N, CA, C and O atoms as a Tripos MOL2 file, in Angstrom:
@<TRIPOS>MOLECULE
protein
  220   219    55     0     0
PROTEIN
NO_CHARGES

@<TRIPOS>ATOM
      1 N          12.8030  -13.0420   19.9620 N.3       1 MET1
      2 CA         12.0750  -12.9720   18.7120 C.3       1 MET1
      3 C          11.6190  -11.5380   18.4980 C.2       1 MET1
      4 O          11.1640  -10.8720   19.4280 O.2       1 MET1
      5 N          11.7470  -11.0710   17.2640 N.am      2 TYR2
      6 CA         11.3090   -9.7340   16.8870 C.3       2 TYR2
      7 C          10.3840   -9.8350   15.6790 C.2       2 TYR2
      8 O          10.6890  -10.5360   14.7140 O.2       2 TYR2
      9 N           9.2580   -9.1360   15.7360 N.am      3 VAL3
     10 CA          8.3660   -9.0210   14.5980 C.3       3 VAL3
     11 C           8.4530   -7.5640   14.1550 C.2       3 VAL3
     12 O           8.0360   -6.6570   14.8760 O.2       3 VAL3
     13 N           8.9960   -7.3550   12.9710 N.am      4 LEU4
     14 CA          9.2150   -5.9920   12.4910 C.3       4 LEU4
     15 C           7.9210   -5.3580   12.0090 C.2       4 LEU4
     16 O           7.0830   -6.0110   11.3860 O.2       4 LEU4
     17 N           7.7770   -4.0910   12.3050 N.am      5 ASP5
     18 CA          6.6610   -3.3050   11.8040 C.3       5 ASP5
     19 C           7.0870   -2.6670   10.4800 C.2       5 ASP5
     20 O           8.2690   -2.6540   10.1370 O.2       5 ASP5
     21 N           6.1320   -2.1520    9.7620 N.am      6 THR6
     22 CA          6.4020   -1.5640    8.4490 C.3       6 THR6
     23 C           7.4100   -0.4220    8.5340 C.2       6 THR6
     24 O           8.2810   -0.3010    7.6730 O.2       6 THR6
     25 N           7.3000    0.4110    9.5570 N.am      7 ASN7
     26 CA          8.2100    1.5540    9.6480 C.3       7 ASN7
     27 C           9.6600    1.1150    9.8620 C.2       7 ASN7
     28 O          10.5740    1.7500    9.3360 O.2       7 ASN7
     29 N           9.8870    0.0460   10.6220 N.am      8 VAL8
     30 CA         11.2420   -0.4550   10.8260 C.3       8 VAL8
     31 C          11.7760   -1.0440    9.5240 C.2       8 VAL8
     32 O          12.9250   -0.8060    9.1520 O.2       8 VAL8
     33 N          10.9530   -1.7960    8.8490 N.am      9 LEU9
     34 CA         11.3530   -2.3640    7.5600 C.3       9 LEU9
     35 C          11.7020   -1.2580    6.5700 C.2       9 LEU9
     36 O          12.6860   -1.3700    5.8390 O.2       9 LEU9
     37 N          10.9120   -0.2030    6.5400 N.am     10 SER10
     38 CA         11.1720    0.9290    5.6470 C.3      10 SER10
     39 C          12.4980    1.6050    5.9770 C.2      10 SER10
     40 O          13.2610    1.9690    5.0810 O.2      10 SER10
     41 N          12.7630    1.7670    7.2650 N.am     11 GLU11
     42 CA         14.0380    2.3780    7.6690 C.3      11 GLU11
     43 C          15.2140    1.5180    7.2400 C.2      11 GLU11
     44 O          16.2350    2.0360    6.7890 O.2      11 GLU11
     45 N          15.0750    0.2150    7.3780 N.am     12 LEU12
     46 CA         16.1640   -0.6800    6.9960 C.3      12 LEU12
     47 C          16.3820   -0.6900    5.4830 C.2      12 LEU12
     48 O          17.4870   -0.9670    5.0180 O.2      12 LEU12
     49 N          15.3380   -0.3890    4.7190 N.am     13 ARG13
     50 CA         15.4580   -0.3510    3.2620 C.3      13 ARG13
     51 C          15.9190    1.0080    2.7540 C.2      13 ARG13
     52 O          16.3480    1.1170    1.6050 O.2      13 ARG13
     53 N          15.8410    2.0460    3.5810 N.am     14 ALA14
     54 CA         16.2330    3.3930    3.1590 C.3      14 ALA14
     55 C          17.7350    3.4450    2.9030 C.2      14 ALA14
     56 O          18.5280    2.8000    3.5890 O.2      14 ALA14
     57 N          18.0910    4.2130    1.9190 N.am     15 ALA15
     58 CA         19.5070    4.3540    1.5960 C.3      15 ALA15
     59 C          20.1780    5.2950    2.5880 C.2      15 ALA15
     60 O          19.5740    6.2580    3.0590 O.2      15 ALA15
     61 N          21.4230    5.0020    2.8910 N.am     16 LYS16
     62 CA         22.1780    5.9230    3.7340 C.3      16 LYS16
     63 C          22.3040    7.2330    2.9730 C.2      16 LYS16
     64 O          22.4280    7.1620    1.7510 O.2      16 LYS16
     65 N          22.2860    8.3660    3.5370 N.am     17 PRO17
     66 CA         22.1770    8.7240    4.9490 C.3      17 PRO17
     67 C          20.7410    8.9530    5.4040 C.2      17 PRO17
     68 O          20.5250    9.4680    6.5000 O.2      17 PRO17
     69 N          19.7500    8.5830    4.5890 N.am     18 ARG18
     70 CA         18.3480    8.8270    4.9560 C.3      18 ARG18
     71 C          17.8570    7.9240    6.0690 C.2      18 ARG18
     72 O          16.9500    8.3070    6.8090 O.2      18 ARG18
     73 N          18.4190    6.7520    6.2100 N.am     19 ALA19
     74 CA         17.9720    5.8080    7.2400 C.3      19 ALA19
     75 C          18.3060    6.3400    8.6310 C.2      19 ALA19
     76 O          19.3450    6.9680    8.8360 O.2      19 ALA19
     77 N          17.4170    6.0830    9.5710 N.am     20 ASP20
     78 CA         17.6240    6.5090   10.9570 C.3      20 ASP20
     79 C          18.8060    5.7340   11.5400 C.2      20 ASP20
     80 O          18.7760    4.5040   11.5670 O.2      20 ASP20
     81 N          19.8460    6.4310   12.0060 N.am     21 PRO21
     82 CA         21.0310    5.7410   12.5420 C.3      21 PRO21
     83 C          20.7120    4.8280   13.7280 C.2      21 PRO21
     84 O          21.3550    3.7920   13.8930 O.2      21 PRO21
     85 N          19.7390    5.1940   14.5440 N.am     22 ALA22
     86 CA         19.3860    4.3550   15.6960 C.3      22 ALA22
     87 C          18.8010    3.0220   15.2430 C.2      22 ALA22
     88 O          19.0830    1.9850   15.8430 O.2      22 ALA22
     89 N          17.9950    3.0430   14.2000 N.am     23 VAL23
     90 CA         17.4150    1.8000   13.6760 C.3      23 VAL23
     91 C          18.5140    0.9280   13.0690 C.2      23 VAL23
     92 O          18.5150   -0.2890   13.2510 O.2      23 VAL23
     93 N          19.4280    1.5380   12.3640 N.am     24 ILE24
     94 CA         20.5450    0.7970   11.7620 C.3      24 ILE24
     95 C          21.3980    0.1540   12.8560 C.2      24 ILE24
     96 O          21.7650   -1.0160   12.7480 O.2      24 ILE24
     97 N          21.7150    0.9100   13.9060 N.am     25 ARG25
     98 CA         22.5070    0.3540   15.0130 C.3      25 ARG25
     99 C          21.7760   -0.8010   15.6790 C.2      25 ARG25
    100 O          22.3900   -1.8220   15.9880 O.2      25 ARG25
    101 N          20.4720   -0.6560   15.9050 N.am     26 TRP26
    102 CA         19.6890   -1.7320   16.5140 C.3      26 TRP26
    103 C          19.7560   -2.9910   15.6470 C.2      26 TRP26
    104 O          19.9910   -4.0890   16.1530 O.2      26 TRP26
    105 N          19.5510   -2.8250   14.3480 N.am     27 ALA27
    106 CA         19.5380   -3.9700   13.4340 C.3      27 ALA27
    107 C          20.8990   -4.6640   13.3820 C.2      27 ALA27
    108 O          20.9700   -5.8800   13.2050 O.2      27 ALA27
    109 N          21.9590   -3.9070   13.5320 N.am     28 GLN28
    110 CA         23.2920   -4.5090   13.5090 C.3      28 GLN28
    111 C          23.5680   -5.3380   14.7610 C.2      28 GLN28
    112 O          24.4000   -6.2450   14.7270 O.2      28 GLN28
    113 N          22.8840   -5.0380   15.8620 N.am     29 ARG29
    114 CA         23.0970   -5.7650   17.1160 C.3      29 ARG29
    115 C          22.2170   -7.0080   17.2420 C.2      29 ARG29
    116 O          22.5250   -7.9000   18.0330 O.2      29 ARG29
    117 N          21.1360   -7.0800   16.4810 N.am     30 VAL30
    118 CA         20.1740   -8.1770   16.6170 C.3      30 VAL30
    119 C          20.5210   -9.2950   15.6360 C.2      30 VAL30
    120 O          20.7100   -9.0390   14.4470 O.2      30 VAL30
    121 N          20.6070  -10.5430   16.1300 N.am     31 PRO31
    122 CA         20.8470  -11.6540   15.2000 C.3      31 PRO31
    123 C          19.6750  -11.8050   14.2220 C.2      31 PRO31
    124 O          18.5320  -11.5220   14.5780 O.2      31 PRO31
    125 N          19.9530  -12.2430   13.0140 N.am     32 LEU32
    126 CA         18.9130  -12.3620   11.9910 C.3      32 LEU32
    127 C          17.8980  -13.4570   12.2740 C.2      32 LEU32
    128 O          16.7500  -13.3480   11.8450 O.2      32 LEU32
    129 N          18.2810  -14.4870   12.9690 N.am     33 THR33
    130 CA         17.3770  -15.6280   13.1450 C.3      33 THR33
    131 C          16.0890  -15.3230   13.8960 C.2      33 THR33
    132 O          15.0710  -15.9380   13.5820 O.2      33 THR33
    133 N          16.0640  -14.3910   14.8930 N.am     34 PRO34
    134 CA         14.7840  -14.1610   15.5670 C.3      34 PRO34
    135 C          13.9480  -13.0380   14.9580 C.2      34 PRO34
    136 O          13.0560  -12.5170   15.6290 O.2      34 PRO34
    137 N          14.2080  -12.6470   13.7060 N.am     35 ILE35
    138 CA         13.4720  -11.5410   13.0820 C.3      35 ILE35
    139 C          12.4390  -12.0990   12.1150 C.2      35 ILE35
    140 O          12.7450  -12.9250   11.2560 O.2      35 ILE35
    141 N          11.2030  -11.6260   12.2780 N.am     36 TYR36
    142 CA         10.0940  -12.1020   11.4550 C.3      36 TYR36
    143 C           9.2920  -10.9250   10.9050 C.2      36 TYR36
    144 O           9.3740   -9.8050   11.4080 O.2      36 TYR36
    145 N           8.5180  -11.2050    9.8660 N.am     37 LEU37
    146 CA          7.5510  -10.2570    9.3140 C.3      37 LEU37
    147 C           6.1890  -10.9260    9.3680 C.2      37 LEU37
    148 O           6.0560  -12.1090    9.0530 O.2      37 LEU37
    149 N           5.1860  -10.1700    9.7640 N.am     38 SER38
    150 CA          3.8440  -10.7450    9.7720 C.3      38 SER38
    151 C           3.2750  -10.7350    8.3570 C.2      38 SER38
    152 O           3.7810  -10.0370    7.4780 O.2      38 SER38
    153 N           2.2290  -11.5100    8.1510 N.am     39 THR39
    154 CA          1.5990  -11.5280    6.8310 C.3      39 THR39
    155 C           0.9660  -10.1740    6.5120 C.2      39 THR39
    156 O           0.8670   -9.8000    5.3440 O.2      39 THR39
    157 N           0.5400   -9.4390    7.5340 N.am     40 LEU40
    158 CA         -0.0150   -8.1010    7.2910 C.3      40 LEU40
    159 C           1.0480   -7.1480    6.7740 C.2      40 LEU40
    160 O           0.7750   -6.3250    5.9000 O.2      40 LEU40
    161 N           2.2540   -7.2530    7.3070 N.am     41 ILE41
    162 CA          3.3580   -6.4200    6.8240 C.3      41 ILE41
    163 C           3.6680   -6.7770    5.3750 C.2      41 ILE41
    164 O           3.8910   -5.8910    4.5500 O.2      41 ILE41
    165 N           3.6830   -8.0620    5.0650 N.am     42 MET42
    166 CA          3.9440   -8.4830    3.6880 C.3      42 MET42
    167 C           2.8670   -7.9410    2.7430 C.2      42 MET42
    168 O           3.1680   -7.5410    1.6180 O.2      42 MET42
    169 N           1.6280   -7.9290    3.1980 N.am     43 LEU43
    170 CA          0.5370   -7.3770    2.4010 C.3      43 LEU43
    171 C           0.7320   -5.8790    2.1750 C.2      43 LEU43
    172 O           0.5180   -5.3900    1.0660 O.2      43 LEU43
    173 N           1.1370   -5.1470    3.2140 N.am     44 GLU44
    174 CA          1.3930   -3.7150    3.0720 C.3      44 GLU44
    175 C           2.5220   -3.4510    2.0840 C.2      44 GLU44
    176 O           2.4240   -2.5520    1.2480 O.2      44 GLU44
    177 N           3.5820   -4.2270    2.1780 N.am     45 VAL45
    178 CA          4.7190   -4.0590    1.2700 C.3      45 VAL45
    179 C           4.2870   -4.3500   -0.1660 C.2      45 VAL45
    180 O           4.6320   -3.6050   -1.0820 O.2      45 VAL45
    181 N           3.5350   -5.4290   -0.3620 N.am     46 GLU46
    182 CA          3.0570   -5.7730   -1.7040 C.3      46 GLU46
    183 C           2.1400   -4.6830   -2.2580 C.2      46 GLU46
    184 O           2.2250   -4.3440   -3.4380 O.2      46 GLU46
    185 N           1.2670   -4.1340   -1.4170 N.am     47 ALA47
    186 CA          0.3620   -3.0710   -1.8630 C.3      47 ALA47
    187 C           1.1470   -1.8320   -2.2860 C.2      47 ALA47
    188 O           0.8230   -1.2090   -3.2970 O.2      47 ALA47
    189 N           2.1670   -1.4760   -1.5240 N.am     48 ARG48
    190 CA          3.0170   -0.3260   -1.9010 C.3      48 ARG48
    191 C           3.7230   -0.5830   -3.2230 C.2      48 ARG48
    192 O           3.7960    0.2940   -4.0840 O.2      48 ARG48
    193 N           4.2480   -1.8080   -3.3740 N.am     49 PHE49
    194 CA          4.9620   -2.1510   -4.5980 C.3      49 PHE49
    195 C           4.0190   -2.0700   -5.8050 C.2      49 PHE49
    196 O           4.3980   -1.5410   -6.8500 O.2      49 PHE49
    197 N           2.8110   -2.5840   -5.6670 N.am     50 GLN50
    198 CA          1.8510   -2.5440   -6.7570 C.3      50 GLN50
    199 C           1.4570   -1.0930   -7.0810 C.2      50 GLN50
    200 O           1.2740   -0.7550   -8.2510 O.2      50 GLN50
    201 N           1.3260   -0.2460   -6.0710 N.am     51 ALA51
    202 CA          0.9860    1.1610   -6.2940 C.3      51 ALA51
    203 C           2.1110    1.8770   -7.0460 C.2      51 ALA51
    204 O           1.8460    2.7170   -7.9060 O.2      51 ALA51
    205 N           3.3550    1.5480   -6.7260 N.am     52 ILE52
    206 CA          4.4970    2.1630   -7.4190 C.3      52 ILE52
    207 C           4.5290    1.6910   -8.8660 C.2      52 ILE52
    208 O           4.8030    2.4840   -9.7670 O.2      52 ILE52
    209 N           4.2500    0.4060   -9.1020 N.am     53 LYS53
    210 CA          4.2660   -0.1210  -10.4700 C.3      53 LYS53
    211 C           3.2180    0.5460  -11.3420 C.2      53 LYS53
    212 O           3.4310    0.7180  -12.5420 O.2      53 LYS53
    213 N           2.0820    0.9250  -10.7550 N.am     54 ARG54
    214 CA          1.0100    1.5600  -11.5380 C.3      54 ARG54
    215 C           1.3370    2.9940  -11.9280 C.2      54 ARG54
    216 O           0.8270    3.4990  -12.9280 O.2      54 ARG54
    217 N           2.1810    3.6480  -11.1460 N.am     55 ASP55
    218 CA          2.5140    5.0630  -11.4350 C.3      55 ASP55
    219 C           3.4950    5.2220  -12.5570 C.2      55 ASP55
    220 O           3.8610    6.3450  -12.9020 O.2      55 ASP55
@<TRIPOS>BOND
     1     1     2 1
     2     2     3 1
     3     3     4 2
     4     3     5 am
     5     5     6 1
     6     6     7 1
     7     7     8 2
     8     7     9 am
     9     9    10 1
    10    10    11 1
    11    11    12 2
    12    11    13 am
    13    13    14 1
    14    14    15 1
    15    15    16 2
    16    15    17 am
    17    17    18 1
    18    18    19 1
    19    19    20 2
    20    19    21 am
    21    21    22 1
    22    22    23 1
    23    23    24 2
    24    23    25 am
    25    25    26 1
    26    26    27 1
    27    27    28 2
    28    27    29 am
    29    29    30 1
    30    30    31 1
    31    31    32 2
    32    31    33 am
    33    33    34 1
    34    34    35 1
    35    35    36 2
    36    35    37 am
    37    37    38 1
    38    38    39 1
    39    39    40 2
    40    39    41 am
    41    41    42 1
    42    42    43 1
    43    43    44 2
    44    43    45 am
    45    45    46 1
    46    46    47 1
    47    47    48 2
    48    47    49 am
    49    49    50 1
    50    50    51 1
    51    51    52 2
    52    51    53 am
    53    53    54 1
    54    54    55 1
    55    55    56 2
    56    55    57 am
    57    57    58 1
    58    58    59 1
    59    59    60 2
    60    59    61 am
    61    61    62 1
    62    62    63 1
    63    63    64 2
    64    63    65 am
    65    65    66 1
    66    66    67 1
    67    67    68 2
    68    67    69 am
    69    69    70 1
    70    70    71 1
    71    71    72 2
    72    71    73 am
    73    73    74 1
    74    74    75 1
    75    75    76 2
    76    75    77 am
    77    77    78 1
    78    78    79 1
    79    79    80 2
    80    79    81 am
    81    81    82 1
    82    82    83 1
    83    83    84 2
    84    83    85 am
    85    85    86 1
    86    86    87 1
    87    87    88 2
    88    87    89 am
    89    89    90 1
    90    90    91 1
    91    91    92 2
    92    91    93 am
    93    93    94 1
    94    94    95 1
    95    95    96 2
    96    95    97 am
    97    97    98 1
    98    98    99 1
    99    99   100 2
   100    99   101 am
   101   101   102 1
   102   102   103 1
   103   103   104 2
   104   103   105 am
   105   105   106 1
   106   106   107 1
   107   107   108 2
   108   107   109 am
   109   109   110 1
   110   110   111 1
   111   111   112 2
   112   111   113 am
   113   113   114 1
   114   114   115 1
   115   115   116 2
   116   115   117 am
   117   117   118 1
   118   118   119 1
   119   119   120 2
   120   119   121 am
   121   121   122 1
   122   122   123 1
   123   123   124 2
   124   123   125 am
   125   125   126 1
   126   126   127 1
   127   127   128 2
   128   127   129 am
   129   129   130 1
   130   130   131 1
   131   131   132 2
   132   131   133 am
   133   133   134 1
   134   134   135 1
   135   135   136 2
   136   135   137 am
   137   137   138 1
   138   138   139 1
   139   139   140 2
   140   139   141 am
   141   141   142 1
   142   142   143 1
   143   143   144 2
   144   143   145 am
   145   145   146 1
   146   146   147 1
   147   147   148 2
   148   147   149 am
   149   149   150 1
   150   150   151 1
   151   151   152 2
   152   151   153 am
   153   153   154 1
   154   154   155 1
   155   155   156 2
   156   155   157 am
   157   157   158 1
   158   158   159 1
   159   159   160 2
   160   159   161 am
   161   161   162 1
   162   162   163 1
   163   163   164 2
   164   163   165 am
   165   165   166 1
   166   166   167 1
   167   167   168 2
   168   167   169 am
   169   169   170 1
   170   170   171 1
   171   171   172 2
   172   171   173 am
   173   173   174 1
   174   174   175 1
   175   175   176 2
   176   175   177 am
   177   177   178 1
   178   178   179 1
   179   179   180 2
   180   179   181 am
   181   181   182 1
   182   182   183 1
   183   183   184 2
   184   183   185 am
   185   185   186 1
   186   186   187 1
   187   187   188 2
   188   187   189 am
   189   189   190 1
   190   190   191 1
   191   191   192 2
   192   191   193 am
   193   193   194 1
   194   194   195 1
   195   195   196 2
   196   195   197 am
   197   197   198 1
   198   198   199 1
   199   199   200 2
   200   199   201 am
   201   201   202 1
   202   202   203 1
   203   203   204 2
   204   203   205 am
   205   205   206 1
   206   206   207 1
   207   207   208 2
   208   207   209 am
   209   209   210 1
   210   210   211 1
   211   211   212 2
   212   211   213 am
   213   213   214 1
   214   214   215 1
   215   215   216 2
   216   215   217 am
   217   217   218 1
   218   218   219 1
   219   219   220 2
@<TRIPOS>SUBSTRUCTURE
     1 MET1         2 RESIDUE 1 A MET
     2 TYR2         6 RESIDUE 1 A TYR
     3 VAL3        10 RESIDUE 1 A VAL
     4 LEU4        14 RESIDUE 1 A LEU
     5 ASP5        18 RESIDUE 1 A ASP
     6 THR6        22 RESIDUE 1 A THR
     7 ASN7        26 RESIDUE 1 A ASN
     8 VAL8        30 RESIDUE 1 A VAL
     9 LEU9        34 RESIDUE 1 A LEU
    10 SER10       38 RESIDUE 1 A SER
    11 GLU11       42 RESIDUE 1 A GLU
    12 LEU12       46 RESIDUE 1 A LEU
    13 ARG13       50 RESIDUE 1 A ARG
    14 ALA14       54 RESIDUE 1 A ALA
    15 ALA15       58 RESIDUE 1 A ALA
    16 LYS16       62 RESIDUE 1 A LYS
    17 PRO17       66 RESIDUE 1 A PRO
    18 ARG18       70 RESIDUE 1 A ARG
    19 ALA19       74 RESIDUE 1 A ALA
    20 ASP20       78 RESIDUE 1 A ASP
    21 PRO21       82 RESIDUE 1 A PRO
    22 ALA22       86 RESIDUE 1 A ALA
    23 VAL23       90 RESIDUE 1 A VAL
    24 ILE24       94 RESIDUE 1 A ILE
    25 ARG25       98 RESIDUE 1 A ARG
    26 TRP26      102 RESIDUE 1 A TRP
    27 ALA27      106 RESIDUE 1 A ALA
    28 GLN28      110 RESIDUE 1 A GLN
    29 ARG29      114 RESIDUE 1 A ARG
    30 VAL30      118 RESIDUE 1 A VAL
    31 PRO31      122 RESIDUE 1 A PRO
    32 LEU32      126 RESIDUE 1 A LEU
    33 THR33      130 RESIDUE 1 A THR
    34 PRO34      134 RESIDUE 1 A PRO
    35 ILE35      138 RESIDUE 1 A ILE
    36 TYR36      142 RESIDUE 1 A TYR
    37 LEU37      146 RESIDUE 1 A LEU
    38 SER38      150 RESIDUE 1 A SER
    39 THR39      154 RESIDUE 1 A THR
    40 LEU40      158 RESIDUE 1 A LEU
    41 ILE41      162 RESIDUE 1 A ILE
    42 MET42      166 RESIDUE 1 A MET
    43 LEU43      170 RESIDUE 1 A LEU
    44 GLU44      174 RESIDUE 1 A GLU
    45 VAL45      178 RESIDUE 1 A VAL
    46 GLU46      182 RESIDUE 1 A GLU
    47 ALA47      186 RESIDUE 1 A ALA
    48 ARG48      190 RESIDUE 1 A ARG
    49 PHE49      194 RESIDUE 1 A PHE
    50 GLN50      198 RESIDUE 1 A GLN
    51 ALA51      202 RESIDUE 1 A ALA
    52 ILE52      206 RESIDUE 1 A ILE
    53 LYS53      210 RESIDUE 1 A LYS
    54 ARG54      214 RESIDUE 1 A ARG
    55 ASP55      218 RESIDUE 1 A ASP
């Protein structure tokens, strides 16, 4: 089981070639079923999204 932190989620969302190649390689090796996000991470993502919408 993996619980992703905000920085890992951000790297996975970054467009190539900006994304860290090591994070991309790790994500390609890990099955999707044991990957989770905590509610705090979801709150951080929502807060960022709302801040971008206001700008």
